[in-house]
C-alpha positions as CSV (number, residue, x, y, z in Angstrom):
1,X,81.3,263.8,69.8
2,X,82.1,263.8,73.5
3,X,79.1,264.6,75.8
4,X,78.7,268.3,76.4
5,X,77.4,269.7,79.7
6,X,75.3,272.8,80.3
7,X,74.8,274.0,83.9
8,X,71.8,276.3,84.6
9,X,71.9,278.3,87.8
10,X,69.8,281.2,89.1
11,X,70.3,284.4,91.1
12,X,68.6,287.3,92.8
13,X,65.2,285.6,93.4
14,X,63.6,282.2,92.9
15,X,60.8,281.4,90.5
16,X,62.5,283.2,87.6
17,X,61.9,280.2,85.2
18,X,65.1,278.2,85.2
19,X,63.0,275.1,84.4
20,X,61.5,276.9,81.3
21,X,64.9,278.1,80.1
22,X,66.5,274.6,80.6
23,X,63.6,273.0,78.7
24,X,63.9,275.7,76.0
25,X,67.7,275.0,75.6
26,X,66.9,271.3,75.4
27,X,64.2,271.9,72.7
28,X,66.6,274.1,70.6
29,X,69.4,271.6,70.7
30,X,67.0,268.8,69.9
31,X,65.9,270.8,66.8
32,X,69.5,270.7,65.7
33,X,69.5,266.9,65.8
34,X,71.3,266.4,69.1
35,X,70.3,263.8,71.7
36,X,69.5,265.6,74.9
37,X,68.6,265.0,78.5
38,X,67.7,267.4,81.3
39,X,68.1,266.9,85.0
40,X,67.2,268.8,88.1
41,X,69.3,269.0,91.3
42,X,67.2,270.3,94.3
43,X,69.0,271.5,97.4
44,X,66.4,270.3,99.9
45,X,67.1,267.4,102.2
46,X,64.0,265.4,101.4
47,X,64.8,262.2,99.5
48,X,62.1,263.3,97.0
49,X,59.1,265.6,96.9
50,X,56.6,262.8,97.3
51,X,55.8,263.7,100.9
52,X,55.8,267.4,100.4
53,X,52.5,269.4,100.6
54,X,51.8,270.9,97.2
55,X,51.7,274.3,99.0
56,X,55.4,273.7,99.8
57,X,56.6,272.7,96.4
58,X,53.8,272.6,93.8
59,X,52.8,269.4,92.1
60,X,54.7,266.1,92.4
61,X,55.6,264.9,89.0
62,X,56.0,261.1,88.4
63,X,58.4,259.5,85.9
64,X,57.6,256.3,83.9
65,X,59.9,254.3,86.2
66,X,57.9,255.4,89.2
67,X,60.0,258.1,90.8
68,X,58.4,261.2,92.5
69,X,60.1,264.3,91.2
70,X,60.1,268.1,91.0
71,X,57.4,269.7,88.7
72,X,60.2,271.1,86.4
73,X,60.6,267.6,85.0
74,X,57.1,268.1,83.6
75,X,58.3,271.1,81.7
76,X,61.3,269.1,80.4
77,X,59.0,266.4,79.1
78,X,56.3,268.7,77.7
79,X,58.9,270.7,75.7
80,X,61.2,268.0,74.5
81,X,59.1,264.8,74.5
82,X,61.9,262.9,76.3
83,X,61.0,260.4,79.0
84,X,62.8,261.3,82.2
85,X,63.7,258.7,84.9
86,X,64.8,258.8,88.6
87,X,68.3,259.7,87.3
88,X,66.8,263.1,86.2
89,X,65.9,264.3,89.7
90,X,68.4,264.4,92.5
91,X,68.1,266.0,95.9
92,X,70.6,266.8,98.7
93,X,68.8,264.0,100.7
94,X,69.6,261.4,98.0
95,X,73.2,262.6,97.8
96,X,73.8,262.4,101.5
97,X,72.0,259.1,101.9
98,X,74.2,257.5,99.2
99,X,77.4,258.7,100.9
100,X,76.3,257.7,104.4
101,X,75.2,254.2,103.2
102,X,78.6,253.8,101.6
103,X,80.3,254.9,104.8
104,X,78.3,252.4,106.8
105,X,79.3,249.6,104.4
106,X,83.0,250.6,104.9
107,X,83.5,251.7,101.3
108,X,85.6,254.6,102.3
109,X,88.1,252.4,104.3
110,X,87.9,254.4,107.5
111,X,88.5,257.9,106.0
112,X,86.9,261.0,107.5
113,X,83.8,261.8,105.4
114,X,83.6,265.4,104.3
115,X,81.5,267.7,102.1
116,X,84.7,268.1,99.9
117,X,85.6,265.7,98.4
118,X,83.0,263.0,99.2
119,X,79.7,264.9,98.9
120,X,80.9,266.9,95.9
121,X,82.3,263.7,94.2
122,X,78.9,262.1,94.5
123,X,77.2,265.2,93.0
124,X,79.7,265.2,90.1
125,X,79.1,261.5,89.5
126,X,75.4,262.2,89.2
127,X,75.9,265.2,87.0
128,X,78.1,263.3,84.5
129,X,75.4,260.6,84.2
130,X,76.0,256.9,83.6
131,X,73.3,256.4,81.0
132,X,73.8,255.6,77.4
133,X,75.7,258.6,76.0
134,X,73.9,261.9,75.3
135,X,75.2,264.7,73.1
136,X,74.1,267.2,75.7
137,X,73.3,266.9,79.4
138,X,71.6,270.0,80.8
139,X,71.7,270.3,84.6
140,X,69.5,272.8,86.4
141,X,70.3,273.6,90.0
142,X,67.4,274.7,92.2
143,X,67.4,277.7,94.5
144,X,69.5,280.8,94.1
145,X,73.2,281.7,94.3
146,X,74.1,282.4,98.0
147,X,71.7,279.8,99.5
148,X,73.7,277.9,102.0
149,X,72.3,274.5,100.9
150,X,73.4,275.1,97.3
151,X,77.1,275.5,98.1
152,X,78.1,271.8,97.5
153,X,76.4,271.9,94.1
154,X,78.2,275.1,93.2
155,X,81.5,273.6,94.3
156,X,80.8,270.5,92.2
157,X,80.1,272.7,89.1
158,X,83.3,274.7,89.7
159,X,85.4,271.5,89.7
160,X,83.6,270.1,86.6
161,X,84.2,273.4,84.7
162,X,88.0,272.9,85.2
163,X,87.9,269.1,84.5
164,X,85.7,269.4,81.3
165,X,87.2,272.5,79.8
166,X,85.3,273.6,76.7
167,X,82.9,270.7,77.1
168,X,81.1,272.6,79.8
169,X,79.1,275.8,79.8
170,X,77.4,277.8,82.6
171,X,74.2,279.6,81.9
172,X,73.2,282.0,84.7
173,X,69.6,283.3,85.0
174,X,69.1,286.6,86.9
175,X,66.5,289.3,87.4
176,X,66.6,292.9,86.0
177,X,63.9,294.8,87.9
178,X,62.1,298.0,86.8
179,X,61.8,300.7,89.4
180,X,58.7,302.7,88.6
181,X,59.6,305.6,90.8
182,X,62.9,306.1,89.0
183,X,61.5,304.9,85.7
184,X,64.7,302.9,85.2
185,X,65.8,299.3,84.8
186,X,68.3,298.2,87.4
187,X,71.2,295.9,86.6
188,X,72.8,296.0,90.0
189,X,71.1,292.8,91.3
190,X,72.5,291.0,88.3
191,X,75.9,292.3,88.9
192,X,75.8,291.2,92.6
193,X,74.5,287.8,91.6
194,X,77.4,287.3,89.1
195,X,79.9,288.5,91.7
196,X,78.5,286.0,94.2
197,X,78.9,283.2,91.5
198,X,82.4,284.4,90.7
199,X,83.2,284.3,94.4
200,X,82.5,280.6,94.2
201,X,85.0,280.2,91.4
202,X,82.4,280.1,88.6
203,X,82.5,282.6,85.7
204,X,79.1,282.4,83.8
205,X,79.5,282.0,80.0
206,X,76.0,283.1,79.2
207,X,73.5,285.4,81.1
208,X,69.8,285.2,80.7
209,X,68.2,288.3,82.0
210,X,64.6,287.8,83.3
211,X,62.7,291.1,82.8
212,X,59.2,292.5,82.5
213,X,60.4,295.3,80.3
214,X,62.4,295.1,77.0
215,X,66.1,295.6,77.5
216,X,67.9,297.8,74.9
217,X,71.4,297.2,73.8
218,X,72.7,299.8,76.2
219,X,71.5,297.7,79.2
220,X,72.9,294.5,77.7
221,X,76.3,296.1,77.0
222,X,76.4,297.4,80.6
223,X,75.7,293.9,81.9
224,X,78.2,292.3,79.6
225,X,80.9,294.8,80.6
226,X,80.4,294.5,84.4
227,X,80.0,290.7,84.3
228,X,82.8,289.7,81.9
229,X,80.4,288.1,79.4
230,X,80.4,288.6,75.6
231,X,77.6,290.8,74.4
232,X,76.2,288.0,72.2
233,X,76.0,285.9,75.3
234,X,73.6,288.3,77.1
235,X,70.1,287.4,76.2
236,X,66.8,288.6,77.8
237,X,63.8,286.5,78.8
238,X,60.9,288.9,78.7
239,X,57.4,288.1,79.9
240,X,55.6,286.2,77.1
241,X,52.0,285.5,76.5
242,X,52.8,281.8,76.9
243,X,55.7,279.8,78.2
244,X,55.8,278.0,74.8
245,X,56.9,281.3,73.1
246,X,60.2,281.1,75.1
247,X,62.1,278.7,72.9
248,X,61.4,280.8,69.8
249,X,62.5,284.0,71.7
250,X,65.7,282.3,72.8
251,X,66.4,281.1,69.3
252,X,65.8,284.5,67.8
253,X,68.4,285.9,70.2
254,X,70.9,283.2,69.4
255,X,71.0,281.4,72.8
256,X,71.6,278.0,71.2
257,X,74.2,279.4,68.8
258,X,76.0,281.1,71.7
259,X,76.2,277.8,73.6
260,X,77.5,276.0,70.6
261,X,80.2,278.6,69.9
262,X,81.3,278.5,73.5
263,X,81.6,274.7,73.3
264,X,83.4,274.9,69.9
265,X,80.7,273.2,67.7
266,X,80.0,274.7,64.2
267,X,76.7,276.6,64.5
268,X,75.3,275.9,61.0
269,X,71.8,276.9,59.9
270,X,69.1,277.8,62.3
271,X,66.5,274.9,62.4
272,X,63.0,275.9,61.3
273,X,61.1,274.1,64.1
274,X,57.9,274.1,61.9
275,X,55.7,271.8,64.1
276,X,56.5,274.1,67.1
277,X,55.6,277.3,65.0
278,X,52.4,275.6,63.8
279,X,51.4,275.0,67.4
280,X,52.1,278.6,68.3
281,X,50.0,279.8,65.3
282,X,47.1,277.7,66.5
283,X,47.6,279.2,70.0
284,X,47.5,282.8,68.7
285,X,44.5,282.1,66.5
286,X,42.4,280.5,69.2
287,X,39.8,283.1,70.2
288,X,36.8,281.2,71.6
289,X,36.9,280.3,75.2
290,X,35.8,277.1,77.0
291,X,35.2,277.3,80.7
292,X,36.6,274.4,82.8
293,X,36.1,274.0,86.5
294,X,39.0,272.5,88.5
295,X,37.5,271.0,91.7
296,X,40.3,270.5,94.1
297,X,41.6,271.6,97.5
298,X,44.9,273.3,96.7
299,X,44.4,276.9,95.7
300,X,47.8,277.2,94.1
301,X,48.5,277.2,90.4
302,X,51.5,274.9,90.6
303,X,49.6,272.3,92.6
304,X,47.8,271.1,89.4
305,X,50.5,272.3,86.9
306,X,50.4,269.3,84.6
307,X,46.6,269.2,84.5
308,X,46.5,272.9,83.7
309,X,49.0,272.6,80.9
310,X,47.3,269.4,79.5
311,X,44.0,271.3,79.3
312,X,45.7,274.3,77.7
313,X,47.4,272.2,75.1
314,X,44.2,270.2,74.3
315,X,42.3,273.5,74.0
316,X,44.8,274.9,71.5
317,X,44.5,271.9,69.3
318,X,40.7,272.2,69.5
319,X,41.0,275.8,68.5
320,X,39.9,277.2,71.8
321,X,41.3,278.8,74.9
322,X,40.8,276.7,78.0
323,X,39.8,279.2,80.7
324,X,40.3,277.4,84.0
325,X,38.4,278.2,87.1
326,X,39.6,276.8,90.5
327,X,36.7,275.6,92.7
328,X,37.8,274.8,96.3
329,X,36.1,271.5,97.2
330,X,36.2,272.5,100.9
331,X,33.7,275.3,100.1
332,X,31.2,273.1,98.2
333,X,27.9,272.2,99.6
334,X,24.7,270.7,98.2
335,X,23.1,274.1,98.4
336,X,25.8,276.1,96.5
337,X,27.2,273.5,94.0
338,X,25.0,274.9,91.2
339,X,26.4,278.4,91.8
340,X,30.0,277.1,92.1
341,X,29.8,275.3,88.7
342,X,27.6,277.8,86.9
343,X,28.8,278.5,83.4
344,X,31.2,275.5,83.3
345,X,31.3,273.6,80.0
346,X,33.3,270.8,81.7
347,X,34.7,269.8,85.1
348,X,37.9,268.2,86.3
349,X,37.7,266.4,89.6
350,X,41.3,266.8,90.7
351,X,43.7,264.3,92.3
352,X,45.0,264.6,95.9
353,X,45.6,262.8,99.2
354,X,43.8,262.8,102.5
355,X,40.2,263.5,103.7
356,X,40.1,267.2,103.5
357,X,37.7,268.4,100.8
358,X,36.5,265.0,99.6
359,X,32.8,265.5,100.4
360,X,32.9,268.6,98.1
361,X,34.3,266.5,95.3
362,X,31.6,263.8,95.8
363,X,28.9,266.5,95.7
364,X,30.5,267.9,92.5
365,X,30.5,264.4,90.9
366,X,26.8,263.9,91.7
367,X,26.0,267.4,90.2
368,X,27.9,266.9,87.0
369,X,26.5,263.3,86.6
370,X,22.9,264.2,87.1
371,X,23.2,267.4,84.9
372,X,25.2,265.6,82.2
373,X,28.2,268.0,82.3
374,X,31.4,266.5,80.8
375,X,33.4,265.3,83.7
376,X,37.0,264.0,84.0
377,X,38.0,262.5,87.3
378,X,41.7,261.9,87.8
379,X,43.1,259.4,90.4
380,X,41.4,260.5,93.7
381,X,38.9,262.3,91.4
382,X,38.0,259.0,89.8
383,X,37.6,257.4,93.3
384,X,35.2,260.2,94.3
385,X,33.1,259.5,91.2
386,X,33.0,255.8,92.2
387,X,32.0,256.6,95.8
388,X,29.2,259.0,94.7
389,X,27.8,256.4,92.3
390,X,27.7,253.8,95.1
391,X,25.9,256.2,97.5
392,X,23.4,257.6,95.1
393,X,22.8,254.8,92.5
394,X,23.8,251.5,94.2
395,X,22.1,252.6,97.4
396,X,25.1,252.2,99.7
397,X,24.7,255.4,101.8
398,X,27.8,254.5,103.8
399,X,30.0,253.9,100.8
400,X,33.5,255.4,101.1
401,X,37.2,254.7,100.6
402,X,39.0,252.7,103.3
403,X,41.5,255.6,103.2
404,X,38.9,258.1,104.2
405,X,37.5,256.3,107.3
406,X,39.2,258.0,110.2
407,X,38.8,255.1,112.6
408,X,37.8,251.4,112.1
409,X,34.1,250.6,112.6
410,X,33.6,249.6,116.3
411,X,32.6,246.0,117.0
412,X,29.1,245.4,118.4
413,X,28.7,245.8,122.1
414,X,25.1,244.8,122.6
415,X,24.0,241.2,122.8
416,X,22.2,240.1,119.7
417,X,23.4,243.1,117.6
418,X,25.0,242.5,114.3
419,X,28.2,244.1,112.9
420,X,27.8,245.4,109.4
421,X,31.1,245.6,107.4
422,X,31.7,249.1,106.0
423,X,31.2,249.4,102.3
424,X,34.7,250.3,101.0
425,X,34.2,250.6,97.3
426,X,37.8,251.9,97.3
427,X,40.2,249.7,99.3
428,X,43.7,248.3,99.6
429,X,44.6,245.1,97.8
430,X,45.2,242.2,100.2
431,X,49.0,242.2,99.5
432,X,49.2,245.9,100.4
433,X,47.6,245.6,103.8
434,X,50.7,244.4,105.7
435,X,53.1,247.0,104.4
436,X,53.7,249.8,106.9
437,X,56.5,251.9,105.4
438,X,55.3,255.3,104.1
439,X,55.0,255.1,100.4
440,X,55.5,251.4,100.4
441,X,52.0,250.6,99.3
442,X,52.0,253.2,96.5
443,X,51.5,252.2,92.9
444,X,54.0,254.5,91.1
445,X,55.1,254.8,87.5
446,X,53.8,253.3,84.3
447,X,51.4,250.3,84.3
448,X,49.6,248.6,81.5
449,X,45.9,249.1,80.9
450,X,43.6,247.1,78.6
451,X,40.9,249.3,77.0
452,X,37.5,247.8,76.2
453,X,36.7,248.1,72.5
454,X,33.6,250.3,71.8
455,X,34.2,252.5,74.9
456,X,34.6,256.2,74.8
457,X,38.2,255.9,76.0
458,X,39.0,253.3,73.3
459,X,37.7,255.8,70.7
460,X,39.7,258.6,72.2
461,X,43.0,256.7,72.1
462,X,42.5,255.2,68.6
463,X,41.1,258.3,66.8
464,X,43.4,261.0,68.1
465,X,45.8,261.9,65.3
466,X,48.0,264.1,67.5
467,X,48.7,261.7,70.4
468,X,52.0,259.8,70.7
469,X,52.6,257.0,68.1
470,X,50.5,253.9,68.6
471,X,53.7,251.8,68.7
472,X,53.7,252.5,72.4
473,X,50.1,251.1,72.7
474,X,50.1,247.9,70.8
475,X,46.9,245.8,70.5
476,X,46.7,242.7,72.6
477,X,43.6,240.5,72.0
478,X,40.3,242.4,72.3
479,X,40.7,246.1,72.9
480,X,43.9,248.1,73.2
481,X,46.9,247.9,75.5
482,X,48.1,251.3,76.8
483,X,50.6,252.3,79.4
484,X,50.0,255.2,81.8
485,X,51.6,256.6,85.0
486,X,50.2,256.1,88.5
487,X,50.6,257.7,91.9
488,X,48.1,256.3,94.3
489,X,47.6,253.7,97.1
490,X,44.0,252.6,97.1
491,X,42.1,250.7,94.4
492,X,38.6,250.1,93.0
493,X,37.2,247.2,95.0
494,X,36.3,244.4,92.5
495,X,33.8,243.0,95.0
496,X,31.3,245.6,93.7
497,X,32.3,245.5,90.0
498,X,29.3,243.6,88.8
499,X,26.9,245.9,90.6
500,X,28.5,249.0,89.1
501,X,28.3,247.5,85.6
502,X,24.7,246.4,86.0
503,X,23.7,250.0,87.0
504,X,25.5,251.7,84.2
505,X,29.0,252.6,85.3
506,X,31.3,250.5,83.1
507,X,34.8,249.4,84.0
508,X,36.4,249.9,80.6
509,X,40.1,249.9,81.5
510,X,41.7,247.0,83.3
511,X,45.3,246.3,84.4
512,X,45.8,242.8,82.9
513,X,48.5,241.7,85.4
514,X,46.5,242.4,88.6
515,X,42.9,242.7,87.2
516,X,42.7,246.2,88.8
517,X,40.1,248.7,87.4
518,X,41.9,251.6,85.8
519,X,39.1,253.4,84.0
520,X,35.4,253.8,84.6
521,X,32.9,255.6,82.4
522,X,29.1,256.0,82.1
523,X,28.4,255.5,78.4
524,X,24.9,257.1,78.6
525,X,26.5,260.4,79.6
526,X,28.1,262.9,77.2
527,X,31.5,262.4,78.8
528,X,31.8,261.1,82.3
529,X,35.1,259.3,82.7
530,X,37.4,258.6,85.6
531,X,41.0,257.3,85.4
532,X,43.0,255.8,88.2
533,X,46.2,256.9,86.4
534,X,47.5,260.4,85.7
535,X,47.2,261.1,82.0
536,X,48.5,264.6,82.5
537,X,52.0,263.3,82.9
538,X,52.0,262.1,79.3
539,X,50.8,265.2,77.5
540,X,53.3,267.2,75.5
541,X,53.3,270.2,73.3
542,X,53.5,268.2,70.0
543,X,51.5,265.2,71.3
544,X,48.6,266.2,73.6
545,X,47.0,263.4,75.5
546,X,44.1,261.8,73.7
547,X,41.8,261.8,76.8
548,X,42.3,265.6,77.3
549,X,41.7,266.1,73.6
550,X,38.5,264.1,73.7
551,X,37.3,265.8,76.9
552,X,37.9,269.4,75.5
553,X,36.3,268.4,72.2
554,X,33.1,267.4,74.0
555,X,33.2,270.5,76.2
556,X,33.4,272.6,73.1
557,X,30.6,270.7,71.4
């Protein structure tokens, strides 16, 4: 079978859930036995979202091959279990950079470089993919119809629709608002959005209507009539109790069947998707709540999206609802920490970059350690746990990360005085110190980690029956070799490793290639673990991450 292409666009307003719809389509086609990939094309000019403030664009998701991407790739992976790469996330910046680099090399033989055909040809090349063949390639285009920066992507889709014929389908997601004063659902925004799309030369094959109220057949028929779309190809995406209900809703309405009919593939029987339904049953039956505090500095739900979803998934598989409470680390003091974390059964010390809010995280780490509250520090969160331990257990009151010291320590000026080197328990590796390019010193993507046998993390990885197959985490000598994704610059300073271990904080996960500390834990505590990597990137609906499973299990206990 030739590769089929599905283009997902959005209209009226942003944040309608194109990523969830794209992931749902991928899941439904996977359930039918097809090999699927999903990619995101973002119109912004940044090369990637790695340097964007989370308030600008939500969390930065990282692929196994070390590329910083849009958070929608997290939805793709959580829903489908596929492993995305740098080829799954494209921005306007990457497109233009590629074309300009080629022009500088003389590849275009002196021709005038234009949006059409040169930019659109590069977009088309990326959309068609050069990977090993897939049955379906789903392409989501960010933004909304009418955005000036989206125009080249729409032109590329228009051209591909003609070139590919029945091998391409356009799914357009729009909004049907309810006006309370008139007590009426309004389809006019959808009509205008489709008209705008048609003005670009693209006729949508399928419409997904985002709505907060159920749409009856009369509304669907009206939309179908005004937008030149078959009635069976007008489906609604109502507000659901959970985003994981969306694939089932789309399947009941025949979204995957409509796509296959448009492409000319026999529909066949509807797949049962039993594991997915089993998961939803557990979600509906989970009544008891467990309160988890998220100590971070970004008061935005999307800033910690993968962590939130990983906790929710682990809660469901532990038969509880994870009730998450954001605690702004900038507001934390020694005096109010007890009040801030009151009632929490567990605490996540969140990742991040920069100095803002770090002292609050250090105070939280001390409070949870001394009160034996299950604590999970992720990336920067793990580093704050390490710094807190150095200050309050090892006795280094000046302990910090080299990243967090605003200015170098001044040299002594008085005769006879001595210069005391700052205690940087978190520091750059020597080979990183001469690299000046932004992002050049980052450790990005999947790296190996050797787990120490007998540790809590070893137990979590080996005893979790729901985590991904152990074929990805083969044994190597003593312990267990795992692979997890990173996004950080500074490392645990091995100069102090023996002191930490002697005082009770054990280094139980080591990168074998560079001898870098990846995981610390205090065995004497109920659950006090920090990871330099980001386990949330590897947690999916059918395979929740073993560390989140173990953490929630202890919080419930």
